C-alpha positions in Angstrom: 112.3 106.3 82.6 113.8 107.3 85.9 111.9 107.6 89.1 112.3 111.4 88.9 110.8 111.5 85.4 107.9 109.2 86.6 107.3 111.5 89.5 107.5 114.6 87.4 104.9 113.2 85.0 102.6 112.0 87.8 102.8 115.5 89.5 102.1 117.3 86.3 99.1 115.0 85.7 97.8 115.8 89.2 98.2 119.5 88.4 96.0 119.1 85.3 98.7 119.4 82.6 98.3 117.3 79.5 100.8 114.6 78.7 102.1 116.6 75.7 102.5 119.8 77.8 104.3 117.8 80.5 106.7 116.3 78.0 107.4 119.7 76.4 108.0 121.3 79.8 110.4 118.5 80.9 112.3 118.7 77.6 112.7 122.5 78.0 113.9 122.0 81.5 116.5 119.4 80.4 117.9 121.9 77.9 119.3 123.9 80.8 123.0 122.9 81.2 122.8 122.7 85.0 119.8 120.3 84.9 121.5 118.2 82.3 124.7 118.0 84.4 122.7 117.0 87.5 121.1 114.0 85.7 124.4 112.9 84.2 125.8 112.5 87.7 122.9 110.3 88.9 123.5 106.5 88.8 121.4 104.4 86.4 118.4 102.7 87.9 118.1 99.0 87.7 114.3 98.9 87.2 112.6 101.6 85.1 109.8 103.4 86.8 106.4 104.2 85.3 104.2 107.1 86.5 101.4 104.9 87.7 103.8 102.6 89.6 104.6 104.6 92.8 103.8 102.0 95.4 107.0 102.7 97.4 106.3 106.4 97.6 102.7 105.7 98.6 103.9 103.4 101.4 106.3 106.1 102.6 103.5 108.7 102.6 101.3 106.3 104.7 104.2 105.8 107.1 104.7 109.5 107.5 101.0 110.0 108.1 101.0 107.4 110.9 104.1 109.0 112.3 102.5 112.4 112.4 99.4 111.0 114.1 101.6 109.3 116.7 103.6 112.5 117.4 100.3 114.4 117.8 99.0 111.8 120.3 102.3 111.9 122.2 102.1 115.7 122.5 98.5 115.5 123.8 99.6 113.0 126.5 102.5 115.2 127.5 100.2 118.2 128.1 
């Protein structure tokens, strides 16, 4: 499973879709020629991703939140 597929499944789960509905939607999207061509161009991943294993993305989100807080503090100081 690619990181895109894992992220797609995780997001669909957060939106309340059942696993079966998520798989159906993903398969339907992959039937579109442009979507299929896009995935054929991507390099293969060395380590497969699983929907519950998104530590790297979680870390990036935490870093972004800290960055946003620091930017807000810098703007307050400049005023």
